[in-house]
Biopython code that builds the backbone (N, CA, C, O; Angstrom):
import numpy as np
from Bio.PDB.StructureBuilder import StructureBuilder

atoms = [
    (1, "MET", "N", (136.397, 109.040, 99.149)),
    (1, "MET", "CA", (135.959, 109.948, 98.557)),
    (1, "MET", "C", (137.179, 111.254, 98.054)),
    (1, "MET", "O", (137.534, 111.714, 96.969)),
    (2, "PHE", "N", (137.537, 111.505, 99.475)),
    (2, "PHE", "CA", (138.688, 112.046, 99.163)),
    (2, "PHE", "C", (139.956, 111.749, 98.527)),
    (2, "PHE", "O", (140.799, 112.605, 98.256)),
    (3, "VAL", "N", (140.036, 110.828, 98.356)),
    (3, "VAL", "CA", (140.988, 109.910, 97.842)),
    (3, "VAL", "C", (140.673, 109.959, 96.300)),
    (3, "VAL", "O", (141.625, 110.197, 95.557)),
    (4, "LEU", "N", (139.452, 109.762, 95.758)),
    (4, "LEU", "CA", (139.283, 109.674, 94.458)),
    (4, "LEU", "C", (139.295, 111.335, 93.835)),
    (4, "LEU", "O", (139.633, 111.721, 92.716)),
    (5, "LEU", "N", (138.771, 112.162, 95.071)),
    (5, "LEU", "CA", (138.857, 113.440, 94.371)),
    (5, "LEU", "C", (140.605, 114.153, 94.343)),
    (5, "LEU", "O", (140.995, 114.892, 93.439)),
    (6, "GLY", "N", (141.292, 113.809, 95.300)),
    (6, "GLY", "CA", (142.471, 113.869, 95.305)),
    (6, "GLY", "C", (143.293, 113.337, 93.694)),
    (6, "GLY", "O", (144.127, 113.938, 93.017)),
    (7, "ILE", "N", (142.777, 112.269, 93.528)),
    (7, "ILE", "CA", (143.121, 111.574, 91.642)),
    (7, "ILE", "C", (142.420, 111.937, 90.931)),
    (7, "ILE", "O", (142.437, 111.351, 89.848)),
    (8, "LEU", "N", (141.646, 112.817, 91.063)),
    (8, "LEU", "CA", (140.800, 113.677, 89.937)),
    (8, "LEU", "C", (141.549, 114.603, 89.393)),
    (8, "LEU", "O", (141.783, 114.884, 88.217)),
    (9, "GLY", "N", (142.153, 115.367, 91.124)),
    (9, "GLY", "CA", (142.706, 116.792, 90.751)),
    (9, "GLY", "C", (143.942, 116.475, 89.974)),
    (9, "GLY", "O", (144.214, 117.145, 88.978)),
    (10, "LEU", "N", (144.599, 115.631, 90.315)),
    (10, "LEU", "CA", (145.949, 115.206, 90.025)),
    (10, "LEU", "C", (145.723, 115.125, 88.388)),
    (10, "LEU", "O", (146.219, 115.820, 87.501)),
    (11, "LEU", "N", (144.817, 114.052, 88.314)),
    (11, "LEU", "CA", (144.692, 114.113, 86.507)),
    (11, "LEU", "C", (144.489, 115.106, 85.748)),
    (11, "LEU", "O", (145.092, 115.249, 84.684)),
    (12, "ALA", "N", (143.362, 116.156, 86.321)),
    (12, "ALA", "CA", (143.112, 117.094, 85.467)),
    (12, "ALA", "C", (144.427, 118.346, 85.708)),
    (12, "ALA", "O", (144.732, 119.132, 84.811)),
    (13, "LEU", "N", (144.833, 118.337, 86.543)),
    (13, "LEU", "CA", (146.122, 119.240, 86.423)),
    (13, "LEU", "C", (147.065, 118.659, 85.595)),
    (13, "LEU", "O", (147.681, 119.503, 84.944)),
    (14, "VAL", "N", (147.490, 117.185, 85.331)),
    (14, "VAL", "CA", (147.916, 116.743, 84.308)),
    (14, "VAL", "C", (147.647, 117.067, 82.957)),
    (14, "VAL", "O", (148.427, 117.458, 82.088)),
    (15, "GLY", "N", (146.374, 116.837, 82.903)),
    (15, "GLY", "CA", (145.929, 117.044, 81.778)),
    (15, "GLY", "C", (146.146, 118.316, 81.109)),
    (15, "GLY", "O", (146.460, 118.392, 79.921)),
    (16, "VAL", "N", (145.915, 119.680, 82.159)),
    (16, "VAL", "CA", (146.013, 120.832, 81.941)),
    (16, "VAL", "C", (147.692, 121.229, 81.229)),
    (16, "VAL", "O", (148.061, 121.738, 80.170)),
    (17, "VAL", "N", (148.287, 120.771, 82.259)),
    (17, "VAL", "CA", (149.528, 120.930, 81.958)),
    (17, "VAL", "C", (150.114, 120.055, 80.158)),
    (17, "VAL", "O", (150.512, 120.671, 79.169)),
    (18, "ALA", "N", (150.030, 119.238, 80.235)),
    (18, "ALA", "CA", (150.134, 118.762, 78.815)),
    (18, "ALA", "C", (149.119, 119.739, 78.003)),
    (18, "ALA", "O", (149.819, 120.485, 77.317)),
    (19, "THR", "N", (148.370, 119.893, 77.901)),
    (19, "THR", "CA", (147.707, 120.653, 76.596)),
    (19, "THR", "C", (148.797, 122.233, 76.832)),
    (19, "THR", "O", (149.626, 122.497, 75.962)),
    (20, "ILE", "N", (148.699, 122.809, 77.614)),
    (20, "ILE", "CA", (149.624, 123.944, 77.721)),
    (20, "ILE", "C", (150.776, 123.505, 77.027)),
    (20, "ILE", "O", (151.279, 124.286, 76.219)),
    (21, "ARG", "N", (151.289, 122.375, 77.204)),
    (21, "ARG", "CA", (152.883, 122.044, 76.917)),
    (21, "ARG", "C", (152.547, 122.181, 75.113)),
    (21, "ARG", "O", (153.117, 122.924, 74.314)),
    (22, "ALA", "N", (151.318, 121.089, 74.822)),
    (22, "ALA", "CA", (151.279, 121.265, 73.744)),
    (22, "ALA", "C", (151.097, 122.688, 72.756)),
    (22, "ALA", "O", (151.558, 122.791, 71.619)),
    (23, "VAL", "N", (150.326, 123.722, 73.469)),
    (23, "VAL", "CA", (150.218, 124.963, 72.749)),
    (23, "VAL", "C", (151.038, 125.193, 72.482)),
    (23, "VAL", "O", (151.206, 125.259, 71.265)),
    (24, "ALA", "N", (152.075, 125.464, 73.290)),
    (24, "ALA", "CA", (153.507, 126.205, 73.361)),
    (24, "ALA", "C", (154.161, 125.587, 72.354)),
    (24, "ALA", "O", (154.701, 126.353, 71.556)),
    (25, "ARG", "N", (154.262, 124.562, 72.178)),
    (25, "ARG", "CA", (155.162, 123.471, 71.344)),
    (25, "ARG", "C", (154.720, 124.337, 69.954)),
    (25, "ARG", "O", (155.564, 124.950, 69.300)),
    (26, "ASP", "N", (153.119, 124.302, 69.553)),
    (26, "ASP", "CA", (152.537, 124.435, 68.456)),
    (26, "ASP", "C", (153.025, 125.701, 68.093)),
    (26, "ASP", "O", (153.498, 125.801, 66.960)),
    (27, "GLY", "N", (153.001, 126.973, 69.034)),
    (27, "GLY", "CA", (153.629, 128.293, 69.188)),
    (27, "GLY", "C", (154.686, 128.516, 68.676)),
    (27, "GLY", "O", (154.918, 129.304, 67.760)),
    (28, "TYR", "N", (155.759, 127.495, 69.514)),
    (28, "TYR", "CA", (157.056, 127.818, 68.666)),
    (28, "TYR", "C", (157.416, 127.655, 67.385)),
    (28, "TYR", "O", (158.187, 128.192, 66.590)),
    (29, "ARG", "N", (156.489, 126.580, 67.403)),
    (29, "ARG", "CA", (156.997, 126.181, 66.019)),
    (29, "ARG", "C", (156.281, 126.844, 64.839)),
    (29, "ARG", "O", (156.731, 126.896, 63.695)),
    (30, "ARG", "N", (155.310, 127.260, 65.184)),
    (30, "ARG", "CA", (154.537, 128.226, 64.142)),
    (30, "ARG", "C", (155.191, 129.421, 63.901)),
    (30, "ARG", "O", (155.076, 129.956, 62.798)),
    (31, "THR", "N", (156.048, 130.054, 65.023)),
    (31, "THR", "CA", (156.599, 131.312, 64.800)),
    (31, "THR", "C", (158.021, 130.917, 64.555)),
    (31, "THR", "O", (158.698, 130.090, 65.166)),
    (32, "PRO", "N", (158.463, 131.981, 63.127)),
    (32, "PRO", "CA", (159.641, 131.844, 62.873)),
    (32, "PRO", "C", (160.733, 132.276, 63.542)),
    (32, "PRO", "O", (160.654, 133.279, 64.251)),
    (33, "THR", "N", (161.919, 131.565, 63.405)),
    (33, "THR", "CA", (163.009, 131.496, 64.206)),
    (33, "THR", "C", (163.835, 133.186, 64.293)),
    (33, "THR", "O", (164.248, 133.866, 65.233)),
    (34, "ARG", "N", (163.796, 133.360, 62.914)),
    (34, "ARG", "CA", (164.369, 134.665, 62.560)),
    (34, "ARG", "C", (163.731, 135.524, 63.373)),
    (34, "ARG", "O", (163.988, 136.726, 63.325)),
]
sb = StructureBuilder()
sb.init_structure("model")
sb.init_model(0)
sb.init_chain("A")
sb.init_seg("    ")
for serial, (resi, resn, name, xyz) in enumerate(atoms, 1):
    if name == "N":
        sb.init_residue(resn, " ", resi, " ")
    sb.init_atom(name, np.array(xyz, "f"), 0.0, 1.0, " ", f" {name:<3s}", serial, name[0])
structure = sb.get_structure()
């Protein structure tokens, strides 16, 4: 049980980080460099 919860937690964290990175990339791309 604890192992499954730990794995699920890690997967959730990885997913959140990936989504945040994707959003940040879109934001930087959309904003003009000037």
